[in-house]
PDB file with one MODEL, atoms N, CA, C and O in Angstrom:
MODEL        1
ATOM      1  N   MET A   1      26.558  -6.627  -4.013  1.00  0.00           N
ATOM      2  CA  MET A   1      25.235  -7.234  -3.931  1.00  0.00           C
ATOM      3  C   MET A   1      24.696  -7.018  -2.518  1.00  0.00           C
ATOM      4  O   MET A   1      25.404  -7.256  -1.540  1.00  0.00           O
ATOM      5  N   SER A   2      23.451  -6.569  -2.410  1.00  0.00           N
ATOM      6  CA  SER A   2      22.841  -6.320  -1.101  1.00  0.00           C
ATOM      7  C   SER A   2      22.569  -7.638  -0.370  1.00  0.00           C
ATOM      8  O   SER A   2      22.563  -8.711  -0.973  1.00  0.00           O
ATOM      9  N   ARG A   3      22.348  -7.532   0.917  1.00  0.00           N
ATOM     10  CA  ARG A   3      22.048  -8.735   1.709  1.00  0.00           C
ATOM     11  C   ARG A   3      20.757  -9.412   1.229  1.00  0.00           C
ATOM     12  O   ARG A   3      20.669 -10.638   1.174  1.00  0.00           O
ATOM     13  N   VAL A   4      19.778  -8.603   0.891  1.00  0.00           N
ATOM     14  CA  VAL A   4      18.509  -9.171   0.434  1.00  0.00           C
ATOM     15  C   VAL A   4      18.704  -9.889  -0.886  1.00  0.00           C
ATOM     16  O   VAL A   4      18.155 -10.972  -1.088  1.00  0.00           O
ATOM     17  N   LYS A   5      19.477  -9.304  -1.789  1.00  0.00           N
ATOM     18  CA  LYS A   5      19.772  -9.970  -3.070  1.00  0.00           C
ATOM     19  C   LYS A   5      20.499 -11.291  -2.820  1.00  0.00           C
ATOM     20  O   LYS A   5      20.210 -12.297  -3.468  1.00  0.00           O
ATOM     21  N   ARG A   6      21.447 -11.280  -1.873  1.00  0.00           N
ATOM     22  CA  ARG A   6      22.163 -12.522  -1.545  1.00  0.00           C
ATOM     23  C   ARG A   6      21.204 -13.554  -0.957  1.00  0.00           C
ATOM     24  O   ARG A   6      21.310 -14.745  -1.250  1.00  0.00           O
ATOM     25  N   LEU A   7      20.270 -13.094  -0.129  1.00  0.00           N
ATOM     26  CA  LEU A   7      19.286 -14.014   0.445  1.00  0.00           C
ATOM     27  C   LEU A   7      18.401 -14.613  -0.648  1.00  0.00           C
ATOM     28  O   LEU A   7      18.128 -15.813  -0.631  1.00  0.00           O
ATOM     29  N   VAL A   8      17.956 -13.798  -1.590  1.00  0.00           N
ATOM     30  CA  VAL A   8      17.156 -14.295  -2.713  1.00  0.00           C
ATOM     31  C   VAL A   8      17.963 -15.318  -3.503  1.00  0.00           C
ATOM     32  O   VAL A   8      17.445 -16.370  -3.873  1.00  0.00           O
ATOM     33  N   HIS A   9      19.228 -15.011  -3.759  1.00  0.00           N
ATOM     34  CA  HIS A   9      20.095 -15.927  -4.515  1.00  0.00           C
ATOM     35  C   HIS A   9      20.289 -17.251  -3.762  1.00  0.00           C
ATOM     36  O   HIS A   9      20.165 -18.326  -4.349  1.00  0.00           O
ATOM     37  N   SER A  10      20.589 -17.167  -2.479  1.00  0.00           N
ATOM     38  CA  SER A  10      20.775 -18.378  -1.662  1.00  0.00           C
ATOM     39  C   SER A  10      19.491 -19.192  -1.593  1.00  0.00           C
ATOM     40  O   SER A  10      19.515 -20.419  -1.687  1.00  0.00           O
ATOM     41  N   TYR A  11      18.384 -18.503  -1.428  1.00  0.00           N
ATOM     42  CA  TYR A  11      17.090 -19.180  -1.385  1.00  0.00           C
ATOM     43  C   TYR A  11      16.830 -19.908  -2.702  1.00  0.00           C
ATOM     44  O   TYR A  11      16.374 -21.052  -2.699  1.00  0.00           O
ATOM     45  N   GLY A  12      17.115 -19.255  -3.821  1.00  0.00           N
ATOM     46  CA  GLY A  12      16.904 -19.876  -5.134  1.00  0.00           C
ATOM     47  C   GLY A  12      17.715 -21.154  -5.295  1.00  0.00           C
ATOM     48  O   GLY A  12      17.221 -22.144  -5.834  1.00  0.00           O
ATOM     49  N   LYS A  13      18.961 -21.131  -4.826  1.00  0.00           N
ATOM     50  CA  LYS A  13      19.797 -22.340  -4.901  1.00  0.00           C
ATOM     51  C   LYS A  13      19.253 -23.429  -3.983  1.00  0.00           C
ATOM     52  O   LYS A  13      19.229 -24.604  -4.349  1.00  0.00           O
ATOM     53  N   PHE A  14      18.818 -23.035  -2.793  1.00  0.00           N
ATOM     54  CA  PHE A  14      18.313 -24.009  -1.825  1.00  0.00           C
ATOM     55  C   PHE A  14      17.005 -24.646  -2.280  1.00  0.00           C
ATOM     56  O   PHE A  14      16.843 -25.865  -2.209  1.00  0.00           O
ATOM     57  N   ILE A  15      16.080 -23.826  -2.745  1.00  0.00           N
ATOM     58  CA  ILE A  15      14.749 -24.329  -3.101  1.00  0.00           C
ATOM     59  C   ILE A  15      14.802 -25.211  -4.351  1.00  0.00           C
ATOM     60  O   ILE A  15      13.897 -26.009  -4.592  1.00  0.00           O
ATOM     61  N   ALA A  16      15.856 -25.064  -5.134  1.00  0.00           N
ATOM     62  CA  ALA A  16      15.999 -25.874  -6.350  1.00  0.00           C
ATOM     63  C   ALA A  16      16.467 -27.308  -6.055  1.00  0.00           C
ATOM     64  O   ALA A  16      16.387 -28.181  -6.919  1.00  0.00           O
ATOM     65  N   ILE A  17      16.948 -27.540  -4.845  1.00  0.00           N
ATOM     66  CA  ILE A  17      17.364 -28.896  -4.466  1.00  0.00           C
ATOM     67  C   ILE A  17      16.109 -29.770  -4.388  1.00  0.00           C
ATOM     68  O   ILE A  17      15.155 -29.413  -3.696  1.00  0.00           O
ATOM     69  N   PRO A  18      16.097 -30.909  -5.087  1.00  0.00           N
ATOM     70  CA  PRO A  18      14.889 -31.769  -5.065  1.00  0.00           C
ATOM     71  C   PRO A  18      14.534 -32.223  -3.646  1.00  0.00           C
ATOM     72  O   PRO A  18      15.403 -32.562  -2.843  1.00  0.00           O
ATOM     73  N   TRP A  19      13.242 -32.216  -3.369  1.00  0.00           N
ATOM     74  CA  TRP A  19      12.758 -32.673  -2.070  1.00  0.00           C
ATOM     75  C   TRP A  19      12.560 -34.175  -2.095  1.00  0.00           C
ATOM     76  O   TRP A  19      12.279 -34.766  -3.138  1.00  0.00           O
ATOM     77  N   ARG A  20      12.711 -34.775  -0.936  1.00  0.00           N
ATOM     78  CA  ARG A  20      12.486 -36.221  -0.823  1.00  0.00           C
ATOM     79  C   ARG A  20      11.014 -36.517  -1.069  1.00  0.00           C
ATOM     80  O   ARG A  20      10.138 -35.768  -0.635  1.00  0.00           O
ATOM     81  N   ASP A  21      10.754 -37.606  -1.763  1.00  0.00           N
ATOM     82  CA  ASP A  21       9.374 -37.988  -2.066  1.00  0.00           C
ATOM     83  C   ASP A  21       8.597 -38.417  -0.829  1.00  0.00           C
ATOM     84  O   ASP A  21       7.373 -38.298  -0.793  1.00  0.00           O
ATOM     85  N   ASP A  22       9.295 -38.911   0.175  1.00  0.00           N
ATOM     86  CA  ASP A  22       8.599 -39.407   1.364  1.00  0.00           C
ATOM     87  C   ASP A  22       8.406 -38.330   2.437  1.00  0.00           C
ATOM     88  O   ASP A  22       7.940 -38.638   3.534  1.00  0.00           O
ATOM     89  N   ALA A  23       8.753 -37.082   2.142  1.00  0.00           N
ATOM     90  CA  ALA A  23       8.589 -36.002   3.122  1.00  0.00           C
ATOM     91  C   ALA A  23       7.134 -35.530   3.127  1.00  0.00           C
ATOM     92  O   ALA A  23       6.550 -35.260   2.077  1.00  0.00           O
ATOM     93  N   ALA A  24       6.569 -35.439   4.317  1.00  0.00           N
ATOM     94  CA  ALA A  24       5.195 -34.966   4.464  1.00  0.00           C
ATOM     95  C   ALA A  24       5.138 -33.469   4.164  1.00  0.00           C
ATOM     96  O   ALA A  24       6.155 -32.777   4.215  1.00  0.00           O
ATOM     97  N   ALA A  25       3.952 -32.984   3.854  1.00  0.00           N
ATOM     98  CA  ALA A  25       3.779 -31.564   3.533  1.00  0.00           C
ATOM     99  C   ALA A  25       4.279 -30.668   4.664  1.00  0.00           C
ATOM    100  O   ALA A  25       4.842 -29.604   4.406  1.00  0.00           O
ATOM    101  N   ALA A  26       4.080 -31.084   5.906  1.00  0.00           N
ATOM    102  CA  ALA A  26       4.523 -30.291   7.049  1.00  0.00           C
ATOM    103  C   ALA A  26       6.051 -30.175   7.112  1.00  0.00           C
ATOM    104  O   ALA A  26       6.584 -29.282   7.769  1.00  0.00           O
ATOM    105  N   GLN A  27       6.740 -31.071   6.434  1.00  0.00           N
ATOM    106  CA  GLN A  27       8.196 -31.037   6.403  1.00  0.00           C
ATOM    107  C   GLN A  27       8.712 -30.237   5.205  1.00  0.00           C
ATOM    108  O   GLN A  27       9.921 -30.140   4.998  1.00  0.00           O
ATOM    109  N   ARG A  28       7.824 -29.682   4.441  1.00  0.00           N
ATOM    110  CA  ARG A  28       8.198 -28.925   3.245  1.00  0.00           C
ATOM    111  C   ARG A  28       7.915 -27.440   3.441  1.00  0.00           C
ATOM    112  O   ARG A  28       7.294 -26.796   2.597  1.00  0.00           O
ATOM    113  N   VAL A  29       8.369 -26.923   4.541  1.00  0.00           N
ATOM    114  CA  VAL A  29       8.183 -25.520   4.878  1.00  0.00           C
ATOM    115  C   VAL A  29       9.559 -24.885   4.957  1.00  0.00           C
ATOM    116  O   VAL A  29      10.487 -25.467   5.520  1.00  0.00           O
ATOM    117  N   VAL A  30       9.692 -23.690   4.392  1.00  0.00           N
ATOM    118  CA  VAL A  30      10.973 -22.990   4.393  1.00  0.00           C
ATOM    119  C   VAL A  30      10.778 -21.629   5.050  1.00  0.00           C
ATOM    120  O   VAL A  30       9.849 -20.893   4.715  1.00  0.00           O
ATOM    121  N   PHE A  31      11.651 -21.307   5.974  1.00  0.00           N
ATOM    122  CA  PHE A  31      11.662 -19.991   6.611  1.00  0.00           C
ATOM    123  C   PHE A  31      12.947 -19.287   6.202  1.00  0.00           C
ATOM    124  O   PHE A  31      14.013 -19.901   6.173  1.00  0.00           O
ATOM    125  N   CYS A  32      12.850 -18.028   5.894  1.00  0.00           N
ATOM    126  CA  CYS A  32      14.028 -17.217   5.623  1.00  0.00           C
ATOM    127  C   CYS A  32      14.252 -16.293   6.809  1.00  0.00           C
ATOM    128  O   CYS A  32      13.344 -15.575   7.227  1.00  0.00           O
ATOM    129  N   VAL A  33      15.446 -16.315   7.340  1.00  0.00           N
ATOM    130  CA  VAL A  33      15.784 -15.469   8.471  1.00  0.00           C
ATOM    131  C   VAL A  33      16.581 -14.286   7.945  1.00  0.00           C
ATOM    132  O   VAL A  33      17.531 -14.450   7.179  1.00  0.00           O
ATOM    133  N   TYR A  34      16.183 -13.100   8.364  1.00  0.00           N
ATOM    134  CA  TYR A  34      16.825 -11.894   7.848  1.00  0.00           C
ATOM    135  C   TYR A  34      16.900 -10.847   8.948  1.00  0.00           C
ATOM    136  O   TYR A  34      16.216 -10.944   9.966  1.00  0.00           O
ATOM    137  N   ASN A  35      17.730  -9.860   8.730  1.00  0.00           N
ATOM    138  CA  ASN A  35      17.907  -8.772   9.676  1.00  0.00           C
ATOM    139  C   ASN A  35      16.661  -7.888   9.650  1.00  0.00           C
ATOM    140  O   ASN A  35      16.166  -7.536   8.580  1.00  0.00           O
ATOM    141  N   GLU A  36      16.166  -7.536  10.815  1.00  0.00           N
ATOM    142  CA  GLU A  36      14.930  -6.743  10.897  1.00  0.00           C
ATOM    143  C   GLU A  36      15.058  -5.382  10.216  1.00  0.00           C
ATOM    144  O   GLU A  36      14.054  -4.801   9.803  1.00  0.00           O
ATOM    145  N   LYS A  37      16.271  -4.874  10.097  1.00  0.00           N
ATOM    146  CA  LYS A  37      16.485  -3.586   9.438  1.00  0.00           C
ATOM    147  C   LYS A  37      16.230  -3.673   7.933  1.00  0.00           C
ATOM    148  O   LYS A  37      16.080  -2.651   7.264  1.00  0.00           O
ATOM    149  N   GLU A  38      16.182  -4.879   7.415  1.00  0.00           N
ATOM    150  CA  GLU A  38      15.988  -5.077   5.976  1.00  0.00           C
ATOM    151  C   GLU A  38      14.568  -5.518   5.631  1.00  0.00           C
ATOM    152  O   GLU A  38      14.308  -6.008   4.532  1.00  0.00           O
ATOM    153  N   GLU A  39      13.670  -5.339   6.569  1.00  0.00           N
ATOM    154  CA  GLU A  39      12.272  -5.764   6.390  1.00  0.00           C
ATOM    155  C   GLU A  39      11.635  -5.163   5.130  1.00  0.00           C
ATOM    156  O   GLU A  39      11.058  -5.889   4.320  1.00  0.00           O
ATOM    157  N   LEU A  40      11.736  -3.864   4.970  1.00  0.00           N
ATOM    158  CA  LEU A  40      11.097  -3.218   3.818  1.00  0.00           C
ATOM    159  C   LEU A  40      11.726  -3.654   2.504  1.00  0.00           C
ATOM    160  O   LEU A  40      11.021  -3.871   1.518  1.00  0.00           O
ATOM    161  N   ALA A  41      13.046  -3.784   2.485  1.00  0.00           N
ATOM    162  CA  ALA A  41      13.727  -4.234   1.262  1.00  0.00           C
ATOM    163  C   ALA A  41      13.311  -5.657   0.913  1.00  0.00           C
ATOM    164  O   ALA A  41      13.114  -5.982  -0.258  1.00  0.00           O
ATOM    165  N   LEU A  42      13.178  -6.505   1.930  1.00  0.00           N
ATOM    166  CA  LEU A  42      12.772  -7.886   1.686  1.00  0.00           C
ATOM    167  C   LEU A  42      11.330  -7.952   1.188  1.00  0.00           C
ATOM    168  O   LEU A  42      11.030  -8.706   0.262  1.00  0.00           O
ATOM    169  N   ARG A  43      10.453  -7.184   1.783  1.00  0.00           N
ATOM    170  CA  ARG A  43       9.047  -7.167   1.342  1.00  0.00           C
ATOM    171  C   ARG A  43       8.938  -6.714  -0.112  1.00  0.00           C
ATOM    172  O   ARG A  43       8.072  -7.179  -0.852  1.00  0.00           O
ATOM    173  N   ALA A  44       9.819  -5.808  -0.512  1.00  0.00           N
ATOM    174  CA  ALA A  44       9.808  -5.334  -1.899  1.00  0.00           C
ATOM    175  C   ALA A  44      10.268  -6.415  -2.870  1.00  0.00           C
ATOM    176  O   ALA A  44       9.960  -6.352  -4.060  1.00  0.00           O
ATOM    177  N   LYS A  45      11.004  -7.403  -2.370  1.00  0.00           N
ATOM    178  CA  LYS A  45      11.550  -8.468  -3.222  1.00  0.00           C
ATOM    179  C   LYS A  45      10.843  -9.809  -3.040  1.00  0.00           C
ATOM    180  O   LYS A  45      11.290 -10.816  -3.590  1.00  0.00           O
ATOM    181  N   VAL A  46       9.757  -9.842  -2.286  1.00  0.00           N
ATOM    182  CA  VAL A  46       9.095 -11.116  -1.987  1.00  0.00           C
ATOM    183  C   VAL A  46       8.641 -11.830  -3.267  1.00  0.00           C
ATOM    184  O   VAL A  46       8.563 -13.058  -3.300  1.00  0.00           O
ATOM    185  N   ASP A  47       8.349 -11.070  -4.302  1.00  0.00           N
ATOM    186  CA  ASP A  47       7.951 -11.700  -5.568  1.00  0.00           C
ATOM    187  C   ASP A  47       9.096 -12.490  -6.193  1.00  0.00           C
ATOM    188  O   ASP A  47       8.854 -13.439  -6.938  1.00  0.00           O
ATOM    189  N   GLU A  48      10.335 -12.114  -5.901  1.00  0.00           N
ATOM    190  CA  GLU A  48      11.486 -12.862  -6.408  1.00  0.00           C
ATOM    191  C   GLU A  48      11.603 -14.222  -5.713  1.00  0.00           C
ATOM    192  O   GLU A  48      12.029 -15.203  -6.323  1.00  0.00           O
ATOM    193  N   PHE A  49      11.222 -14.273  -4.433  1.00  0.00           N
ATOM    194  CA  PHE A  49      11.189 -15.553  -3.731  1.00  0.00           C
ATOM    195  C   PHE A  49      10.112 -16.449  -4.337  1.00  0.00           C
ATOM    196  O   PHE A  49      10.323 -17.644  -4.545  1.00  0.00           O
ATOM    197  N   GLU A  50       8.970 -15.859  -4.611  1.00  0.00           N
ATOM    198  CA  GLU A  50       7.878 -16.617  -5.236  1.00  0.00           C
ATOM    199  C   GLU A  50       8.312 -17.160  -6.590  1.00  0.00           C
ATOM    200  O   GLU A  50       8.070 -18.328  -6.895  1.00  0.00           O
ATOM    201  N   LEU A  51       8.947 -16.332  -7.398  1.00  0.00           N
ATOM    202  CA  LEU A  51       9.398 -16.751  -8.720  1.00  0.00           C
ATOM    203  C   LEU A  51      10.400 -17.899  -8.624  1.00  0.00           C
ATOM    204  O   LEU A  51      10.296 -18.874  -9.368  1.00  0.00           O
ATOM    205  N   ALA A  52      11.365 -17.789  -7.719  1.00  0.00           N
ATOM    206  CA  ALA A  52      12.362 -18.849  -7.536  1.00  0.00           C
ATOM    207  C   ALA A  52      11.699 -20.149  -7.106  1.00  0.00           C
ATOM    208  O   ALA A  52      12.097 -21.230  -7.540  1.00  0.00           O
ATOM    209  N   THR A  53      10.687 -20.041  -6.250  1.00  0.00           N
ATOM    210  CA  THR A  53       9.980 -21.228  -5.766  1.00  0.00           C
ATOM    211  C   THR A  53       9.240 -21.917  -6.907  1.00  0.00           C
ATOM    212  O   THR A  53       9.325 -23.135  -7.066  1.00  0.00           O
ATOM    213  N   LYS A  54       8.525 -21.145  -7.686  1.00  0.00           N
ATOM    214  CA  LYS A  54       7.755 -21.707  -8.795  1.00  0.00           C
ATOM    215  C   LYS A  54       8.656 -22.256  -9.892  1.00  0.00           C
ATOM    216  O   LYS A  54       8.335 -23.271 -10.510  1.00  0.00           O
ATOM    217  N   GLU A  55       9.790 -21.586 -10.139  1.00  0.00           N
ATOM    218  CA  GLU A  55      10.742 -22.086 -11.132  1.00  0.00           C
ATOM    219  C   GLU A  55      11.323 -23.432 -10.711  1.00  0.00           C
ATOM    220  O   GLU A  55      11.704 -24.240 -11.558  1.00  0.00           O
ATOM    221  N   ALA A  56      11.390 -23.669  -9.412  1.00  0.00           N
ATOM    222  CA  ALA A  56      11.894 -24.948  -8.889  1.00  0.00           C
ATOM    223  C   ALA A  56      10.811 -26.024  -8.887  1.00  0.00           C
ATOM    224  O   ALA A  56      11.061 -27.163  -8.491  1.00  0.00           O
ATOM    225  N   GLY A  57       9.603 -25.658  -9.332  1.00  0.00           N
ATOM    226  CA  GLY A  57       8.519 -26.637  -9.429  1.00  0.00           C
ATOM    227  C   GLY A  57       7.713 -26.815  -8.156  1.00  0.00           C
ATOM    228  O   GLY A  57       7.006 -27.811  -8.004  1.00  0.00           O
ATOM    229  N   HIS A  58       7.811 -25.868  -7.246  1.00  0.00           N
ATOM    230  CA  HIS A  58       7.079 -25.964  -5.987  1.00  0.00           C
ATOM    231  C   HIS A  58       5.927 -24.975  -5.968  1.00  0.00           C
ATOM    232  O   HIS A  58       5.914 -24.003  -6.723  1.00  0.00           O
ATOM    233  N   GLU A  59       4.969 -25.231  -5.105  1.00  0.00           N
ATOM    234  CA  GLU A  59       3.864 -24.295  -4.913  1.00  0.00           C
ATOM    235  C   GLU A  59       4.326 -23.173  -3.986  1.00  0.00           C
ATOM    236  O   GLU A  59       5.286 -23.333  -3.232  1.00  0.00           O
ATOM    237  N   TRP A  60       3.641 -22.054  -4.051  1.00  0.00           N
ATOM    238  CA  TRP A  60       3.981 -20.894  -3.238  1.00  0.00           C
ATOM    239  C   TRP A  60       2.766 -20.470  -2.431  1.00  0.00           C
ATOM    240  O   TRP A  60       1.666 -20.350  -2.968  1.00  0.00           O
ATOM    241  N   ALA A  61       2.966 -20.246  -1.154  1.00  0.00           N
ATOM    242  CA  ALA A  61       1.912 -19.701  -0.293  1.00  0.00           C
ATOM    243  C   ALA A  61       2.574 -18.709   0.653  1.00  0.00           C
ATOM    244  O   ALA A  61       3.485 -19.067   1.400  1.00  0.00           O
ATOM    245  N   LEU A  62       2.125 -17.490   0.619  1.00  0.00           N
ATOM    246  CA  LEU A  62       2.677 -16.448   1.479  1.00  0.00           C
ATOM    247  C   LEU A  62       1.729 -16.221   2.647  1.00  0.00           C
ATOM    248  O   LEU A  62       0.537 -15.987   2.448  1.00  0.00           O
ATOM    249  N   PHE A  63       2.250 -16.287   3.846  1.00  0.00           N
ATOM    250  CA  PHE A  63       1.471 -16.027   5.047  1.00  0.00           C
ATOM    251  C   PHE A  63       2.083 -14.817   5.745  1.00  0.00           C
ATOM    252  O   PHE A  63       3.164 -14.906   6.328  1.00  0.00           O
ATOM    253  N   ASP A  64       1.397 -13.707   5.682  1.00  0.00           N
ATOM    254  CA  ASP A  64       1.867 -12.480   6.323  1.00  0.00           C
ATOM    255  C   ASP A  64       1.157 -12.350   7.668  1.00  0.00           C
ATOM    256  O   ASP A  64      -0.044 -12.084   7.726  1.00  0.00           O
ATOM    257  N   LEU A  65       1.898 -12.537   8.723  1.00  0.00           N
ATOM    258  CA  LEU A  65       1.337 -12.527  10.077  1.00  0.00           C
ATOM    259  C   LEU A  65       1.570 -11.199  10.792  1.00  0.00           C
ATOM    260  O   LEU A  65       1.471 -11.125  12.017  1.00  0.00           O
ATOM    261  N   THR A  66       1.878 -10.158  10.033  1.00  0.00           N
ATOM    262  CA  THR A  66       2.236  -8.863  10.597  1.00  0.00           C
ATOM    263  C   THR A  66       1.239  -8.371  11.638  1.00  0.00           C
ATOM    264  O   THR A  66       1.635  -7.990  12.740  1.00  0.00           O
ATOM    265  N   ASP A  67      -0.033  -8.375  11.309  1.00  0.00           N
ATOM    266  CA  ASP A  67      -1.048  -7.798  12.194  1.00  0.00           C
ATOM    267  C   ASP A  67      -1.786  -8.829  13.050  1.00  0.00           C
ATOM    268  O   ASP A  67      -2.701  -8.466  13.790  1.00  0.00           O
ATOM    269  N   THR A  68      -1.416 -10.074  12.966  1.00  0.00           N
ATOM    270  CA  THR A  68      -2.153 -11.141  13.631  1.00  0.00           C
ATOM    271  C   THR A  68      -2.246 -10.950  15.145  1.00  0.00           C
ATOM    272  O   THR A  68      -3.331 -11.055  15.718  1.00  0.00           O
ATOM    273  N   PHE A  69      -1.125 -10.671  15.788  1.00  0.00           N
ATOM    274  CA  PHE A  69      -1.152 -10.514  17.240  1.00  0.00           C
ATOM    275  C   PHE A  69      -1.993  -9.305  17.648  1.00  0.00           C
ATOM    276  O   PHE A  69      -2.785  -9.384  18.587  1.00  0.00           O
ATOM    277  N   ALA A  70      -1.822  -8.195  16.947  1.00  0.00           N
ATOM    278  CA  ALA A  70      -2.576  -6.979  17.280  1.00  0.00           C
ATOM    279  C   ALA A  70      -4.081  -7.197  17.114  1.00  0.00           C
ATOM    280  O   ALA A  70      -4.874  -6.730  17.931  1.00  0.00           O
ATOM    281  N   ILE A  71      -4.463  -7.899  16.065  1.00  0.00           N
ATOM    282  CA  ILE A  71      -5.889  -8.191  15.841  1.00  0.00           C
ATOM    283  C   ILE A  71      -6.424  -9.084  16.958  1.00  0.00           C
ATOM    284  O   ILE A  71      -7.513  -8.849  17.483  1.00  0.00           O
ATOM    285  N   TRP A  72      -5.658 -10.098  17.313  1.00  0.00           N
ATOM    286  CA  TRP A  72      -6.075 -11.003  18.384  1.00  0.00           C
ATOM    287  C   TRP A  72      -6.202 -10.239  19.708  1.00  0.00           C
ATOM    288  O   TRP A  72      -7.201 -10.372  20.414  1.00  0.00           O
ATOM    289  N   LEU A  73      -5.189  -9.445  20.034  1.00  0.00           N
ATOM    290  CA  LEU A  73      -5.190  -8.726  21.303  1.00  0.00           C
ATOM    291  C   LEU A  73      -6.337  -7.729  21.384  1.00  0.00           C
ATOM    292  O   LEU A  73      -6.951  -7.582  22.441  1.00  0.00           O
ATOM    293  N   SER A  74      -6.634  -7.046  20.292  1.00  0.00           N
ATOM    294  CA  SER A  74      -7.704  -6.049  20.317  1.00  0.00           C
ATOM    295  C   SER A  74      -9.072  -6.680  20.558  1.00  0.00           C
ATOM    296  O   SER A  74      -9.995  -5.992  20.993  1.00  0.00           O
ATOM    297  N   GLY A  75      -9.217  -7.953  20.288  1.00  0.00           N
ATOM    298  CA  GLY A  75     -10.481  -8.639  20.515  1.00  0.00           C
ATOM    299  C   GLY A  75     -10.621  -9.229  21.907  1.00  0.00           C
ATOM    300  O   GLY A  75     -11.659  -9.803  22.236  1.00  0.00           O
ATOM    301  N   GLN A  76      -9.592  -9.096  22.722  1.00  0.00           N
ATOM    302  CA  GLN A  76      -9.621  -9.657  24.063  1.00  0.00           C
ATOM    303  C   GLN A  76     -10.378  -8.736  25.018  1.00  0.00           C
ATOM    304  O   GLN A  76     -10.394  -7.516  24.858  1.00  0.00           O
ATOM    305  N   ARG A  77     -10.979  -9.333  25.974  1.00  0.00           N
ATOM    306  CA  ARG A  77     -11.821  -8.617  26.947  1.00  0.00           C
ATOM    307  C   ARG A  77     -11.055  -7.520  27.692  1.00  0.00           C
ATOM    308  O   ARG A  77     -11.590  -6.440  27.940  1.00  0.00           O
ATOM    309  N   TYR A  78      -9.826  -7.801  28.038  1.00  0.00           N
ATOM    310  CA  TYR A  78      -9.045  -6.872  28.850  1.00  0.00           C
ATOM    311  C   TYR A  78      -7.958  -6.173  28.034  1.00  0.00           C
ATOM    312  O   TYR A  78      -6.915  -5.817  28.582  1.00  0.00           O
ATOM    313  N   ALA A  79      -8.177  -5.976  26.769  1.00  0.00           N
ATOM    314  CA  ALA A  79      -7.175  -5.386  25.887  1.00  0.00           C
ATOM    315  C   ALA A  79      -6.712  -4.013  26.362  1.00  0.00           C
ATOM    316  O   ALA A  79      -5.516  -3.724  26.330  1.00  0.00           O
ATOM    317  N   LYS A  80      -7.629  -3.172  26.799  1.00  0.00           N
ATOM    318  CA  LYS A  80      -7.246  -1.825  27.254  1.00  0.00           C
ATOM    319  C   LYS A  80      -6.402  -1.892  28.505  1.00  0.00           C
ATOM    320  O   LYS A  80      -5.469  -1.104  28.659  1.00  0.00           O
ATOM    321  N   LYS A  81      -6.705  -2.812  29.401  1.00  0.00           N
ATOM    322  CA  LYS A  81      -5.900  -2.973  30.620  1.00  0.00           C
ATOM    323  C   LYS A  81      -4.497  -3.440  30.274  1.00  0.00           C
ATOM    324  O   LYS A  81      -3.520  -2.961  30.849  1.00  0.00           O
ATOM    325  N   TYR A  82      -4.393  -4.382  29.328  1.00  0.00           N
ATOM    326  CA  TYR A  82      -3.082  -4.868  28.907  1.00  0.00           C
ATOM    327  C   TYR A  82      -2.234  -3.716  28.399  1.00  0.00           C
ATOM    328  O   TYR A  82      -1.046  -3.628  28.707  1.00  0.00           O
ATOM    329  N   GLY A  83      -2.843  -2.834  27.620  1.00  0.00           N
ATOM    330  CA  GLY A  83      -2.112  -1.698  27.054  1.00  0.00           C
ATOM    331  C   GLY A  83      -1.696  -0.672  28.089  1.00  0.00           C
ATOM    332  O   GLY A  83      -0.620  -0.085  27.977  1.00  0.00           O
ATOM    333  N   SER A  84      -2.521  -0.448  29.084  1.00  0.00           N
ATOM    334  CA  SER A  84      -2.205   0.569  30.086  1.00  0.00           C
ATOM    335  C   SER A  84      -1.190   0.071  31.123  1.00  0.00           C
ATOM    336  O   SER A  84      -0.480   0.865  31.740  1.00  0.00           O
ATOM    337  N   SER A  85      -1.131  -1.248  31.305  1.00  0.00           N
ATOM    338  CA  SER A  85      -0.188  -1.819  32.260  1.00  0.00           C
ATOM    339  C   SER A  85       0.345  -3.140  31.689  1.00  0.00           C
ATOM    340  O   SER A  85      -0.051  -4.214  32.143  1.00  0.00           O
ATOM    341  N   PRO A  86       1.236  -3.063  30.702  1.00  0.00           N
ATOM    342  CA  PRO A  86       1.662  -4.282  30.010  1.00  0.00           C
ATOM    343  C   PRO A  86       2.430  -5.285  30.858  1.00  0.00           C
ATOM    344  O   PRO A  86       2.482  -6.462  30.504  1.00  0.00           O
ATOM    345  N   ASP A  87       3.023  -4.861  31.958  1.00  0.00           N
ATOM    346  CA  ASP A  87       3.756  -5.812  32.794  1.00  0.00           C
ATOM    347  C   ASP A  87       2.811  -6.469  33.768  1.00  0.00           C
ATOM    348  O   ASP A  87       3.231  -7.308  34.566  1.00  0.00           O
TER     349      ASP A  87
ENDMDL
END
């Protein structure tokens, strides 16, 4: 079984554990930590995480922040200077 498959399996078991009723929405956030070399494999399986979440009776929201920093930086006044001399 690949690492990503194991992560999906572990996530499915974890997300199925009932949440406390008194937990605020901000306390109901789950992060999956994975090896950066498996990024593409994980992205290909993200729908399996969604399915496991919904099967456990939870809502699903995917936030892909891949380009967020680059978009923010490109809108800055001194973006070209930052790129030419990043230190």
